[in-house]
Structure formats: C-alpha cells, structure tokens
C-alpha positions in Angstrom: 40.8 8.9 72.6 43.8 10.6 71.1 45.0 9.4 67.6 48.7 9.0 67.4 50.5 11.5 65.3 52.3 8.9 63.0 48.8 7.5 62.2 47.5 11.0 61.2 50.6 11.2 58.8 49.9 7.8 57.3 46.1 8.6 56.7 47.1 11.8 55.0 49.6 10.0 52.9 47.1 7.4 52.0 44.6 9.9 50.9 47.2 11.6 48.7 48.0 8.6 47.1 44.4 7.8 46.5 44.0 11.2 44.9 47.0 10.6 42.6 45.7 7.0 41.6 42.4 8.5 40.9 43.7 11.1 38.7 45.8 8.6 36.6 42.8 6.1 36.6 40.4 9.1 35.2 43.3 10.0 32.8 43.4 6.3 31.6 39.7 6.0 31.8 39.4 9.0 29.3 41.8 7.4 27.0 39.6 4.3 27.0 36.6 6.2 26.5 38.0 7.8 23.7 39.1 4.5 22.1 35.8 3.1 22.7 34.2 6.3 21.0 36.4 5.7 17.8 35.6 1.8 18.0 31.8 2.8 18.4 31.9 5.0 15.1 33.8 2.3 13.4 31.2 -0.4 14.7 28.1 1.4 13.7 27.8 -0.1 10.4 28.6 -3.6 11.6 26.0 -3.2 14.4 23.4 -2.1 11.8 24.3 -5.2 9.6 24.0 -7.4 12.6 20.5 -5.9 13.5 19.3 -6.5 9.9 20.3 -10.1 10.1 18.5 -10.5 13.4 15.4 -8.8 11.9 15.8 -11.5 9.0 16.0 -14.3 11.4 12.8 -12.8 13.4 10.9 -12.7 10.1 11.9 -16.1 9.0 10.9 -17.6 12.4 7.5 -16.0 12.2 6.8 -17.0 8.7 8.0 -20.5 9.1 5.0 -22.0 11.1 2.7 -19.9 9.0 3.8 -20.5 5.5 4.9 -24.0 5.9 3.8 -27.3 7.4 6.0 -27.8 10.4 7.6 -31.2 10.0 10.0 -32.4 12.9 12.9 -31.3 10.8 11.3 -27.8 10.4 10.2 -27.8 14.0 13.9 -28.2 14.9 15.2 -25.7 12.6 12.6 -23.2 14.0 13.8 -24.0 17.5 17.5 -23.3 16.4 16.5 -20.0 14.9 14.8 -18.9 18.0 18.0 -19.8 19.9 20.1 -17.6 17.5 17.6 -14.9 18.1 18.0 -15.1 21.8 21.8 -15.2 21.5 21.8 -12.5 18.8 19.7 -10.3 20.9 21.9 -10.6 24.0 25.0 -10.1 22.0 23.6 -7.0 20.2 22.5 -5.4 23.6 25.9 -6.2 25.2 27.9 -4.7 22.4 25.9 -1.5 22.3 26.2 -1.4 26.2 30.0 -1.8 26.2 30.4 0.7 23.3 28.2 3.5 24.7 29.9 6.5 26.2 27.4 7.0 29.0 26.2 3.6 30.3 23.9 4.9 33.0 22.1 7.0 30.6 21.9 4.1 28.2 20.5 1.8 30.8 17.9 4.5 31.9 16.6 4.7 28.3 16.8 0.8 27.4 15.9 -0.7 30.8 13.3 -2.8 29.1 15.9 -4.2 26.6 18.1 -4.9 29.5 15.6 -6.8 31.3 14.7 -8.7 28.1 18.6 -9.3 27.5 18.9 -10.8 31.0 15.8 -12.8 30.7 17.1 -14.2 27.3 20.3 -15.1 28.9 18.6 -16.9 31.8 16.4 -18.9 29.3 19.6 -19.9 27.4 20.8 -21.8 30.3 19.5 -25.1 31.6 19.5 -23.8 35.2 17.6 -20.8 34.2 15.1 -23.0 32.5 14.7 -25.1 35.5 14.0 -22.0 37.7 11.6 -20.7 35.2 9.8 -24.1 35.2 9.5 -24.2 38.9 8.2 -20.7 38.9 5.6 -21.5 36.2 4.4 -24.5 37.9 3.5 -22.9 41.0 2.5 -19.3 40.0 1.8 -18.9 36.1 0.3 -22.2 34.9 1.8 -21.7 31.5 2.4 -24.8 29.1 6.0 -23.7 27.9 7.4 -20.4 29.5 10.2 -20.5 26.9 7.8 -20.5 24.0 5.8 -17.6 25.3 8.8 -15.6 25.9 10.2 -16.3 22.5 7.1 -15.4 20.8 7.0 -12.0 22.9 10.5 -11.2 22.1 9.9 -11.9 18.4 6.8 -9.5 18.4 9.0 -6.9 20.2 11.7 -7.1 17.6 9.3 -7.0 14.7 7.8 -3.7 16.3 11.3 -2.6 16.8 12.3 -3.3 13.1 9.0 -1.2 12.0 10.1 1.7 14.3 13.8 1.7 13.0 12.5 1.6 9.4 10.1 4.6 10.1 13.1 6.4 11.8 15.1 5.9 8.6 12.4 7.1 6.4 13.1 10.8 6.6 16.8 10.0 5.6 15.5 8.0 2.7 13.1 10.8 1.6 15.9 13.4 1.9 17.9 11.2 -0.5 15.5 11.4 -3.2 15.8 13.8 -6.2 13.4 12.2 -8.5 10.0 11.6 -6.8 8.4 9.9 -9.7 11.2 7.3 -9.8 11.0 6.8 -6.0 7.3 6.2 -6.4 7.9 3.7 -9.2 10.5 1.9 -7.0 8.2 1.8 -4.0 5.5 0.1 -5.9 8.0 -2.5 -7.3 9.3 -3.2 -4.0 5.8 -3.9 -2.6 5.0 -6.1 -5.6 8.1 -8.1 -5.0 7.3 -8.7 -1.3 3.7 -9.6 -2.2 5.1 -12.2 -4.9 7.5 -13.8 -2.4 4.6 -14.2 0.2 2.1 -15.6 -2.1 4.7 -18.2 -3.4 4.9 -19.7 0.1 3.2 -23.0 0.6 1.0 -21.5 3.5 -0.6 -18.9 1.2 -2.5 -21.6 -0.9 -5.0 -24.5 0.0 -3.1 -27.1 -1.9 -0.1 -26.3 0.6 2.1 -25.7 -2.8 2.1 -21.9 -3.2 1.5 -19.8 -6.2 3.8 -20.3 -9.2 6.1 -17.4 -9.8 4.2 -15.9 -12.7 0.7 -16.2 -10.8 2.1 -14.9 -7.7 3.5 -12.0 -9.6 0.3 -11.5 -11.5 -1.8 -11.6 -8.2 0.5 -9.4 -6.3 0.5 -6.7 -9.0 -3.1 -6.9 -9.5 -3.6 -6.4 -5.7 -1.0 -3.6 -5.3 -2.2 -1.8 -8.6 -5.8 -2.3 -7.1 -6.9 -3.9 -10.4 -8.8 -7.1 -9.5 -7.8 -9.3 -12.4 -7.1 -12.8 -11.1 -5.6 -16.1 -12.5 -6.9 -18.2 -9.5 -10.2 -18.1 -7.7 -9.4 -15.8 -4.6 -12.4 -17.4 -2.7 -11.2 -21.0 -2.8 -7.5 -21.0 -3.7 -6.2 -19.0 -0.8 -5.8 -19.8 2.9 -6.5 -17.2 5.5 -2.8 -16.2 5.2 -2.9 -15.7 1.5 -6.2 -13.6 1.7 -4.7 -11.3 4.4 -1.6 -10.8 2.3 -3.8 -9.9 -0.7 -5.8 -7.5 1.7 -2.7 -5.9 2.9 -1.3 -5.4 -0.6 -4.7 -3.7 -1.8 -4.7 -1.3 1.4 -1.0 -0.4 0.9 -1.3 -0.2 -2.9 -4.5 2.0 -2.6 -2.9 4.5 -0.2 0.7 4.1 -1.2 3.4 2.4 0.8 5.4 5.4 1.3 2.3 7.6 2.0 1.3 5.0 4.6 4.9 4.7 6.2 5.2 8.3 6.2 1.7 8.6 8.2 3.0 6.2 10.8 6.2 8.2 11.2 4.2 11.3 11.6 2.2 9.5 14.2 5.2 8.5 16.0 7.4 11.6 15.7 5.2 14.3 14.8 6.9 16.1 12.1 8.7 16.1 8.8 11.5 18.4 7.4 11.2 20.7 4.2 13.0 18.4 1.9 11.0 15.3 3.1 7.7 17.3 2.5 8.8 18.3 -0.9 9.4 14.6 -1.7 6.2 13.4 -0.4 3.9 16.2 -1.7 3.4 14.6 -5.1 2.3 11.3 -3.7 -0.5 13.0 -1.8 -1.7 15.6 -4.6 -0.6 18.6 -2.4 0.9 21.5 -3.9 1.8 23.3 -0.7 4.6 21.7 1.0 3.7 23.1 4.2 0.3 21.3 4.1 1.7 17.8 3.3 1.7 16.5 6.8 -2.1 17.5 7.4 -3.2 16.2 4.1 -1.5 13.0 4.6 -3.3 12.5 8.0 -6.5 13.4 6.4 -6.1 11.1 3.6 -5.2 8.0 5.7 -7.8 9.0 8.5 -10.5 9.2 5.8 -9.6 6.1 4.3 -9.9 4.1 7.4 -13.0 5.9 8.6 -14.8 5.1 5.2 -13.7 1.6 5.2 -14.9 0.9 8.8 -18.2 2.4 8.0 -18.3 0.4 4.8 -17.4 -2.9 6.8 -20.2 -2.3 9.2 -22.8 -1.7 6.4 -21.6 -5.0 4.7 -21.7 -6.8 7.9 -25.4 -5.8 8.4 -26.5 -6.3 4.8 -25.2 -9.6 4.3 -27.9 -12.3 3.6 -25.3 -15.1 2.8 -25.0 -17.7 5.4 -21.6 -17.8 6.9 -20.1 -20.7 8.9 -19.2 -18.2 12.0 -19.1 -14.6 12.8 -15.3 -14.5 12.2 -15.6 -15.2 8.6 -18.5 -12.7 8.3 -16.3 -10.0 9.7 -13.5 -11.2 7.5 -15.8 -10.8 4.4 -17.0 -7.6 5.5 -13.5 -5.8 6.1 -12.1 -7.4 2.9 -14.9 -6.2 0.6 -15.0 -2.8 2.2 -11.3 -2.2 1.5 -11.5 -3.8 -1.8 -14.4 -1.6 -2.8 -13.0 1.8 -1.5 -9.5 1.1 -3.0 -11.4 0.1 -6.3 -9.6 -3.2 -6.3 -12.5 -5.4 -7.4 -11.1 -8.4 -5.4 -13.9 -10.7 -3.9 -14.0 -13.5 -1.6 -16.9 -14.8 -3.8 -16.2 -17.0 -6.6 -18.7 -15.1 -8.9 -17.7 -11.7 -7.5 -21.1 -10.1 -6.6 -23.0 -11.8 -9.2 -24.5 -14.5 -6.9 -28.3 -14.3 -6.7 -28.0 -13.5 -2.9 -25.6 -10.5 -3.6 -26.7 -9.3 -7.1 -30.1 -7.8 -6.1 -29.2 -7.1 -2.5 -30.0 -3.5 -2.1 -27.7 -3.0 0.9 -24.7 -4.7 -0.7 -25.4 -2.6 -4.0 -25.6 0.7 -2.3 -22.6 0.1 0.0 -20.4 -1.0 -2.9 -21.4 1.9 -5.1 -20.9 4.5 -2.5 -17.5 3.1 -1.6 -16.5 2.8 -5.2 -17.5 6.5 -5.9 -15.7 7.8 -2.9 -12.6 6.0 -3.7 -12.8 7.2 -7.3 -13.4 10.9 -6.8 -10.0 11.5 -5.4 -9.0 12.7 -2.0 -8.5 16.4 -3.1 -12.2 16.6 -4.2 -13.6 14.8 -1.1 -11.6 17.1 1.3 -12.8 20.2 -0.5 -16.4 19.1 -0.3 -16.0 18.4 3.4 -14.3 21.5 4.2 -16.9 23.7 2.3 -20.0 21.9 3.7 -20.8 24.5 6.4 -21.2 27.4 4.0 -23.9 26.1 1.8 -25.1 29.6 0.4 -21.9 29.9 -1.4 -21.1 26.2 -1.8 -21.1 26.2 -5.7 -19.2 29.3 -6.3 -16.4 28.6 -3.8 -15.7 25.1 -5.4 -12.4 25.0 -7.4 -12.4 24.2 -11.1 -10.8 21.0 -10.5 -13.6 19.8 -8.2 -16.4 21.0 -10.3 -14.9 19.2 -13.4 -14.6 16.0 -11.5 -18.0 16.1 -9.9 -19.7 17.0 -13.4 -17.8 14.6 -15.4 -18.3 11.7 -12.9 -22.1 12.5 -12.8 -22.4 12.7 -16.6 -20.4 9.3 -17.0 -22.5 7.5 -14.4 -25.8 8.6 -15.9 -24.6 8.0 -19.4 -23.3 4.7 -18.6 -26.3 3.4 -16.7 -28.5 4.5 -19.6 -26.5 2.7 -22.3 -26.3 -0.5 -20.4 -29.9 -0.6 -19.5 -30.7 0.1 -23.1 -28.4 -2.3 -24.7 -28.7 -5.2 -22.0 -32.5 -4.8 -21.6 -33.2 -8.1 -23.3 -30.0 -9.9 -22.6 -28.3 -10.0 -19.3 -31.0 -7.9 -17.5 -33.7 -10.4 -18.8 -35.8 -11.8 -16.1 -35.1 -9.0 -13.5 -37.7 -6.6 -12.4 -37.7 -3.0 -13.5 -36.2 -1.6 -10.2 -33.5 -4.4 -10.3 -32.7 -3.8 -13.9 -32.1 -0.1 -13.0 -29.9 -1.1 -10.1 -27.8 -3.5 -12.1 -27.2 -1.1 -14.7 -26.2 1.7 -12.3 -23.9 -0.7 -10.6 -22.2 -1.7 -13.8 -22.0 1.8 -14.8 -20.1 2.7 -11.7 -17.9 -0.3 -11.4 -16.9 -0.4 -15.1 -15.0 2.8 -14.8 -12.4 1.4 -12.3 -13.6 -1.1 -9.6 -13.9 -4.4 -11.2 -16.9 -5.9 -9.2 -19.8 -7.2 -11.3 -23.3 -8.2 -10.5 -24.0 -9.7 -13.9 -21.8 -12.0 -16.2 -19.5 -9.9 -17.9 -18.6 -12.4 -20.4 -22.4 -12.7 -21.4 -22.7 -9.0 -22.0 -23.4 -8.1 -25.7 -20.7 -6.6 -28.2 -22.3 -3.2 -28.2 -22.4 -3.0 -24.3 -18.9 -4.3 -24.2 -17.5 -1.6 -26.6 -19.2 1.1 -24.4 -17.8 -0.3 -21.3 -14.4 -0.3 -22.8 -14.6 3.5 -23.4 -15.8 4.1 -19.9 -12.8 1.7 -18.6 -10.3 3.8 -20.6 -11.6 7.1 -19.1 -11.4 5.6 -15.4 -11.8 7.6 -12.2 -10.3 10.9 -11.1 -6.8 12.1 -10.1 -5.4 11.7 -6.5 -7.7 8.6 -6.2 -7.3 4.8 -6.2 -9.0 4.6 -9.6 -7.1 4.1 -13.1 -7.7 5.1 -16.5 -6.8 8.4 -18.3 -8.9 10.2 -15.5 -12.0 12.2 -15.7 -10.3 15.6 -15.8 -8.3 14.4 -18.7 -11.3 13.4 -20.7 -13.2 16.6 -19.8 -10.3 18.7 -20.9 -9.9 16.9 -24.2 -13.7 17.1 -24.8 -13.9 20.9 -24.1 -10.8 21.5 -26.1 -12.4 19.8 -29.2 -15.7 21.8 -28.6 -13.6 25.2 -28.4 -11.4 24.4 -31.4 -14.6 23.5 -33.5 -16.2 26.9 -32.4 -13.1 28.8 -33.6 -11.7 29.6 -30.0 -7.9 30.0 -29.8 -7.9 29.5 -25.9 -9.9 27.0 -23.7 -12.4 28.0 -21.2 -14.1 25.8 -18.6 -16.6 27.1 -16.0 -15.7 30.7 -16.8 -12.0 30.0 -16.2 -9.2 29.9 -18.8 -7.4 26.8 -18.8 -3.6 27.0 -19.7 -2.2 25.5 -22.8 0.2 23.4 -20.5 -2.9 21.4 -19.2 -4.1 20.8 -22.6 -0.6 19.6 -23.7 -0.5 17.2 -20.7 -4.0 15.8 -21.4 -3.2 15.1 -25.1 0.2 13.5 -23.9 -1.6 11.3 -21.4 -4.1 10.2 -24.1 -1.5 9.4 -26.7 0.6 7.6 -24.2 -2.2 5.5 -23.0 -3.4 4.7 -26.4 0.1 3.6 -27.5 0.5 1.4 -24.5 -2.8 -0.3 -25.1 -2.3 -0.7 -28.8 1.2 -2.2 -28.4 0.1 -4.5 -25.6 -2.9 -5.7 -27.4 -0.7 -6.5 -30.5 1.6 -8.5 -28.4 -1.3 -10.3 -26.9 -2.7 -11.2 -30.1 0.6 -12.8 -31.0 1.1 -15.0 -28.1 -2.6 -15.7 -27.3 -5.3 -17.8 -29.0 -8.4 -15.8 -28.0 -10.8 -13.5 -29.6 -9.5 -10.0 -30.4 -12.3 -8.4 -28.5 -11.6 -10.3 -25.5 -7.9 -9.5 -25.6 -8.7 -5.9 -26.1 -11.2 -5.9 -23.2 -8.5 -7.6 -20.9 -5.9 -5.1 -21.9 -8.0 -1.9 -21.4 -9.2 -3.5 -18.0 -5.6 -4.0 -17.0 -4.2 -0.6 -18.0 -7.1 1.3 -16.5 -6.7 -1.1 -13.3 -10.5 -2.1 -13.5 -10.4 -5.6 -13.1 -13.4 -6.8 -15.3 -12.7 -9.7 -17.8 -14.5 -11.8 -20.2 -13.3 -15.1 -18.7 -9.8 -15.4 -20.3 -7.6 -14.2 -17.4 -6.8 -17.7 -16.1 -6.2 -19.2 -19.5 -3.5 -16.7 -20.5 -0.1 -18.0 -21.2 2.9 -17.0 -19.0 4.0 -14.2 -21.7 0.3 -13.1 -21.8 0.2 -12.7 -18.1 3.6 -10.8 -18.1 2.2 -8.3 -20.6 -0.8 -7.8 -18.5 1.4 -7.4 -15.4 3.4 -4.6 -17.2 -0.1 -2.9 -18.3 -1.4 -3.0 -14.8 1.8 -1.5 -13.2 2.0 1.3 -16.0 -1.7 1.9 -15.5 -1.3 2.3 -11.5 1.7 4.4 -11.4 0.6 6.5 -14.4 2.2 6.0 -17.8 3.3 9.6 -17.8 4.6 9.5 -14.3 6.7 6.4 -15.3 8.1 8.3 -18.4 9.1 11.2 -16.3 10.8 8.9 -13.8 13.3 7.6 -16.3 13.5 10.5 -19.0 16.2 13.0 -18.9 14.7 16.5 -18.1 15.7 19.6 -20.0 16.1 23.0 -18.4 13.4 25.5 -19.2 14.7 27.9 -21.8 14.1 31.7 -21.1 13.7 32.4 -24.9 11.2 31.7 -27.5 11.7 31.0 -31.3 9.6 32.8 -33.9 6.1 31.6 -34.4 5.1 29.8 -37.4 1.8 27.8 -38.2 1.3 24.3 -39.6 -1.5 23.2 -41.7 -3.7 20.7 -39.6 -7.1 19.6 -41.1 
C-alpha cells in the first residue's frame, strides 16, 4: 500500500514538533531539577529535624507501654502516636523522594522504605485496613496486623536511628579538639539518660519510679562501675530497671564512645586519621594507626570473657531459681558486673548469702573476672600476644606490664594476709581453714575495685577496715574498668621514695630509667585524689550524722569506684548523695583527666630558667 505524500509530510512535521517540544521540556525540566536541587539543600536541616522528631516519637511509643501502666487514656495516646509515626514516615519518605535528583536510583537504594511507606499509607486508610484484615483472616492468622506492622516499623526506625547516629559519629569525633572534655561529656550524657530511665514508673516494683536524687545516684554508680546503692537492686527494680542498670554498667565499663565507635567500625570498616587521634586516648593506644584494631580487641575480649563468666556462673549456682530465664539473667548480670568491676548484685546481701559465700565456683569465677577487668586491656593483650614465645616471655614484657603484674600480685597477697590475720576471730569465725583463706582472698581482690562482698563489711573490725581503705585508694590498673589512683601510680611513688632515701637522683625500675614526667604525674594524681577525698569527707561530716570512719570509708569507696559500704549509703541525705555522686564521677573519669578537660593549656617553652635548689626535709 502506497502512503500518500501529504501524509508523509504531516508525519515529518509531527516528528519535528515532537523534537522541539522535547527540547523545550528537557530545558524546563533542567530548570525544575536545578530548583529542586536548591530546595533540597535548603530543606536538609528541616528534614533532619523532622527525622529527629520522628525518632523521638518512636522512642516514646516504645517506652510508653514498658515504663507505664497502660490506662485507657495512655493506650489511646499510644495509638495516636503510632498513627503519627505512620504519617510521619510516609511524609518523610515522600519529601525525600520528590526532592532527590535521581529518583530511579533513590528507589533502587530505598526500595524497602518505599514498600514500608506504601504499606503504611494503606494501613492509614479504612479500605486498606479492611483489605489487610481479609488477607489476615484467610492466610496469616494474626490477631491484629496493624499492631504487628507498627511494631515492626518502630523496630526498623529504631535501628535506623542507631545507624544514623553511628554515621554521624565520625563527624562528631572530627569536631573534638579536647579529648578529655569529650570523654567527660560522654559520661555525663550516659548518666543523664540512665537517670531519666530509672525515674520512669516501669523501672521500679512499686510503679512510682525512683526519685531524682536516687535515680541520679544509681545511674552514676552504674555508669561509673562503682556499685554503691541507695535501694536494693534485687527487690526494688523490675526487669526493665535491672536491664537499664546492666546496660549502663556495660557501656560505662567499655565507654559509650568506644562502644559506639566499635559499632561504626563493624558497619563501615574504617576511621579517619583525625577520628583515630580523638579516640586513641580512650582505648589507651599511643599509635593512631592501631586504634581500630585495639578497639576491636577490647570489645571482643570483653564480650568473650563475660560470656565465659556467665556460663561459669550458670553452672556454679546452687541457689534455687524460679525458672531458667531468671538463672540466665542472674548469670549474665553478675558476669558483666564482675568483669566491669561494678559490684552490683541481684542478691540482697551481694554474695554474702551462705549459698554463695563459700561456693567455690562462684568465688573463683568472680575473682578471675575482677582481676581480668582490673588488670587493664593493654596488659591483657600483651600477655596474649606473647604467650607463644615462652622462652623469652619475661624479658619481652614491657615495663608497664611488669609493674602492673608485680604490684597486683603483691597487693592481693598482702591484702589476703592482713584480712586473714585481723579477721580470724571476727567475721571469719566459724569457717573452716580453707573457707577462711578463700573469704580473705576474695575480700582482698574485691576491696581494691569491685565492690562484691562475701562477708558483712559493716562487721569488719577497725584495723581491717583501715587496711581496706588503703587498698581501695590504690585501686586497679590503668586502661581498665577499675578506679583508685592505680597500681602503677602506687608503684612509681613507692619506688621513688625508696630511690630518694638511697640517695639516687633518678628513678629506676626493672633496669629501666623512669622519666621525671611520670613521677610528676604520679605525685599530681596522688595529691589531687587526696584533696578530693579530704574535701568530700569534710563536706559529708557537715551534712551527715554518721561516724567519721563510716563516712571516710564511704567516700574512698565512691572515689575509687569500689562500691563497698558499711551500711550507711541508703541513709544518706540528698546533699550527702550528691557529694558521693560527684566523687564517683571524678573517680571514674579520673580527676587528672577532669582537670585537663577544663584547664587552659600552656604551650611548652623551648627554654629553661637557671637551676636552683630548695631545702626539703
């Protein structure tokens, strides 16, 4: 069939007009795309704020049924919040889809969000709900598909919030110019969150929540891995409250920033140079290039040891538990508390109950976890790394590791001997020789940092109490979960005194010369710690009506983050609790670190003044 010529002309003319229209449309589309790009840049802060608001609604909706008894009014409020979450999720996705430059690429990357948005939109309509109920009735058999989907969506959004925070973490680390101040703020933030959660009605058995000062005290004690309590952890808290405390202990022991950075490394795989410089002080690593591997080892070792400890506790319990779930909870809780040297226990009398006090498995497990947590990750990793070359094992250990190991061993042995001698006819009366030795060894180990007890601390005699205060003041080792002035500081000071008496003008330790800057730092830590304890004890004696020995013991225990008490913690006034809170916080972050965080630093001068002596006798 032959097509007429004028039809061909019209077809050519139509193609020409189409090409002209397409060029104009493309040009106009580019203008629109440019406008959308500009709008997108302007809208970014508002979209972030909208996402933050949506995240807050998700957290409120998750906490509401956990932290409160759902009355009809609260149930209705929670349903309204869930509807707002659905609407907000759809609006948030829709806006980002409209403002993006490449929608097809956006949908390929965000296809799951697109599916959830469409499903959320369907659920928000009555027709959609009817359709879903029909499908559910015949195929799924769920009681309420809307509730199931909303719970899934809230879980997804909560995970999304965590991932977004981890993605923001490198930018946050890059902005930090003062690592010590950043560390202080991270602990304060964690304490604030813990205080809020423990004040919720669902955290306590009476449904009232803790009062502010008690919540602040408990949160600080958990984050600072101290173990001092104003209410009985075993009977006062619900499962939710116990899990909050357990989380605070774990994050406080590892460090919230260290743990968050570990999660970021797990997701992304790397950090920048500036970020590693910021985080290296928190993981006790001098070489910035090794920060990532050190952080992975710290967190990995922590979880591994706690898992083994939980299994050992589970096997060793001779206490009758109502069910296996509670036995697992007790095992995990005490494993984390012991390794982090926190001293929190789900037993009213800590481990002093007859079923636990002389239980060999419980004692050995607790002591090993406390020692491993108190040695410091630097020492532990060096021991692990050198284990294969046993012929040169001793000579290859660093001066720091040798000092920590020797000092720790000496303190444990000395503490055991003193307590065994002084308490033989007192708190240890009635026990067999083997149990007396085990109880003394346990108390020697736990006194320096952990806070567990297998004997009544309040019944211990004055002489043994004074010895315990000295050991509490010394504490554990650097880069660990322990407090106190640290074993290395004590060793440097003792060696310095010995060398000075012998007439040396320099300090030597294990055939190595220790720089004067280390001695200056040790003396500074000692004087600052002594000053803090002295001032706090004086203030406690002003606001409290308790025996001076009990107040001094309480203060040293708080500052050294030990957690032992002579039974006065719950009777402290609000001001007394606040003083102890400040002491626990300063002891955990380190009083020298706290001073450095807010002190104005001076540049190191390149010159020296003429030397002149001062008479010291």
